[in-house]
N, C-alpha and C positions, 0 to 999 in steps of 0.2 A: 363871445365864448362859443366854441364849436363843440357840440355834444357828440359822443360816439354813437354809432348806429345802435349798439346795444342799449344805451341809455335812452335813445329816442324811441326804441320799440317799447321799453318798459313804461315810459311816459305815455305813449299812445295807448298801451293796454290799460293803464290806470284811468285814462280819460274815457275810454270805451266803457269800462266797468262803471264809472260814476254816472255816465250818461244813461246807460241801460238801467241802473238802479233807480235813477230819477224817473225814467219812463215807466218802469214797473210800479213805482209808488204813486204815479199820477194816473194810473189806469190805462196806459198806452199799450197794454199787452194785447194778445190775440183775442178774438171773440170767444165767448164761452161755448164750448162744444155741446153743452147740455141745453143751451137756449133754443128758441124756436129756429127752425131750419133757415139758415142764411141763404139769400139769393145768390150771393157770390162768396166763394171761399177764398180767403187770402192764402196763397201757397208760395213758399220760397223753396227753390231747388238749388242746391249747391252747384250742380252742373247742368248745362242746357239740354243734354239728352234726356235727363230725368224730367226737366221742365217740359220738354216737348211731349213726353209720354203722358204726363198728368194733364196736359192741355188737350190731348186727343181724347182722353177719357172723360175729363170734366166739362169740356166744351165751354158754353157760355156761363156755366155755373162756377167757374174758377177764374181767379185773377192770378197769373203766374209770373213770378220774378225769378229769373235764373241769374246766378252770380257769375259763374265761369262761362263766358260766351265767345271769347276771342281765340280762334284757332291758331293765331300767331304767337300766343303766349303759353309758356310752360306752366301747366296747372300746379306743378309742385312748387313753383316760386311765388304763388299767389299770397298776398297779405291783405287781410281784411281792413276796412276803414270804417269811419263813423257812419256813413250812409248805409253801408251793408248792415251794421249793427242795428240801426233803426229799423230797417226793412225786416230783419229777422225777428226783432222784438214784437212786431205787429202780426206775425204769421199765425194762422190757425193750424197749418200743416207745414212741416219742414221735411224735405227729402234730401238726404245726403248719401254718399256712397259708403262711407265708413271703411273699416278694415285698415285704418291708418292713412287713407288716401287724402282726406280733407279734414284733418284734425282741427283746423281753424274754426270750422263750423261748431264743433263741440264747445270750444271756448266761448263763442258768441252766445250759444244757448245757455251755458252755465251763468253767463253774466246777466241774462234776462229770464230767470226762472218763471215758468208758467205751467201750472198743473193741468190746464185745459188744452194746451197745445199738443198736437200729435207729432211724433217724430218717427220717420221711416228711414231705415238704413239698408240700402241695396245689398251690401255685402252680407249682412246678417240674415237677410231673407233669401238670398240666392241659394239654390240647391246644388249648383255645380261650382266647385272650387278647385283651382289648380294650386300647387304648392307655391307659397310665397308670392302670390299673384292676386292683387286686389281689383284687377280690371274686369269685374264680373259682368258689366254691361255688354261686353263683347260676345257673350254667350246668348243666343236667341232663346234658349230654354230659360235662362235666368231672366231675360227681358219679360217673358210671359208671366213668370212667377211674381216678379216685382210689380208688374201691371195689375195683377190680381190683388196684391197687398194695397196698392194705391187705391183701387176701386173700393176695397173694404173700408179704408179710412174715409174716403169721400162719402160713402153711405152713412158712416157714423156721424159725420159732420152735417150732412144734409139728407136725412132719410126720405124726404118728400121726393127727391129726384133720383132715388136709388135705381129705378128702372132704366133711366137714361144712362146712368153710369154703367150699369150691367150691359146694356146694349152696345155702348161704345167700347167696352172691354172686349166683347166678342168680335167686333169689327177689327180691333187692334190685333187680337190673337190670330185672326184670319189673315191679316196683312203680313204676319211673320212667316207664313207658309212659303211664299216665293223665295225668301231668304234661306229657309231650311232646304228648299229644293236646289238652290244654287250651290249650297255647301255640298249637298249629295252629288250634284253633277260634277263638281270639281274633284271630289273624292273618287268618283267612278272613273274619271279620265286621267287624273294626275297623282293618285295615291302613291306614296313612296318617292316622289320627286324631291331631291335634296334642295333645301332652301336655307337662306340665312335670315336672321331677325336681329335688329339692333337692340330690341328690348322685349320684355315679356308680354306686352299688351296683346300681341296678335296670337299668342298661344291658344287663347280661347276659341279661335277659329281654325288655326293651323292643325290642332289636334283632331277635331272632327273631320277636317278635310283630308286627313291621312298624310299630310306632308311630312317629309323627313327633315326636321330642323337640325342642322349641323352645328350652328353657332353654340359655343359653350354657354350653359345656363348662367355661369358666373359672370360672363360678359353681359348678357341680357339684363340680369338682375341689377348689376352695378349701374348701368345706364338708366334703368327705370328709377333707381333711387337717387340719381344725380351724382353718382360717384365715378371715379376712374376705374375701369375694369382691371382685374389682376393682370400682370404682365403676360403670364402664360396664356390666359384666355384671349388677350388681345392679339398675341402672336398667332394663335390658332385661327381666330376669325379672319385675320389678314391673309394667312396662308390659304385658307379655303377660297378666298376671292382670287388671290394671285394664281392659284392652280385651277381655277374655274371648277371647283368641286361643287359649287352651288349653281342652280339654274336661275334663281331669282333672289334678290335681296329686298326684304320688306323692312321699311324703316319708319319710325315715328317722327314725323316732321315737326312735332311740337317739343321734342326733347333733343334739340340739336346741340352737339358738343363737337369740339375739334376731332375727337375720336370717331364719332359717327359720320361727320362730314368727310373725313379722309376715307372712311370705308365706302361710303356711297360714291365718292369721286373715283375711287379705285375700281369699284364694280363697273361703273360706266365706261371707264377706260378699257376694261377687259371685255366690253360688249355684253355684260350681264344686265338684264332688265332690272330696274329698281322700281318698287311699288310703295308710294307714300301712304301712310295711314295717320289718322289724327286721334287724339284723346277726347276732344270735345267736338261737337257737331258744327260744321261750317254754316255760315249764315244762309238763310233761305231754304234750308233742308229740313226734312223730318228725320226721325231716327231711322225709318225704313229706307228712305231714299239715300241717306248718307251711307248706310251699310251696303246697300246694293251697288252703289257707284264704286265703292272700294272693291267689292267682290268681282265686279265686271272688269276692273283694271287688273286685278290679280289673274283672273282667268285668261285675259288677253296676253299678259306677260308670260304665263306658263305655256300658252300655245305658241308664243313666238320663239 
């Protein structure tokens, strides 16, 4: 008997719930935050860029597991599994983006309730928000604020090593300055330059760079949400490329659809530079090196 995908998902959800209920009953939950300072804090990050930030701040005092790590996979299509559920149930600190971006994490947390576990949501902490845009980690101001919140939680879980966390936080904030300077340099030289975006993620940098984004927001938003853009918005975006109204096309290479593939190929055929960005951090990178590499690529494309 072949079960439908919907039935399979329901059965999987039930299995996860029963497993996590069993783990909670057997004391497999996260360490008590009120106990003596743990030598190593068990941290789970929904996305690897948050995992990297907490690793930089926590150092040897944290053990970090990041769930979304593959830059070749669309984060919006991720589905949790039993191993992820077990990992989350044992965490003392969980970091997710929130804002509707990674709702699967909320379901896992609900299935393994623990009053001692700390939960941090980047979207809720961020001070810079763009309309209908949950990609707050692309703002360096937000990254600093979120890093501060991470530090506060680590201090609560491990007061003995508070000075180390604070010192690492200051190093992290200092390391964001070259990124801010790169944003300022791009703005100084290329403010007003018309560009295209396949989706909303890059707006958190395009806005402070002063770039003139011509692509209809309806197009960007639809792609970001995994939907087909409205016909009118799609025609406009295509015409902007055909008529060479944009100087650069910035595209998210993790949310590839036939629409975005056609737009990128069209831009290349018209001699318009294309700049790839990703939602999650590539392997072997840090948050800072990842962002700087993308900024350097964009700067070169704008100059070309």
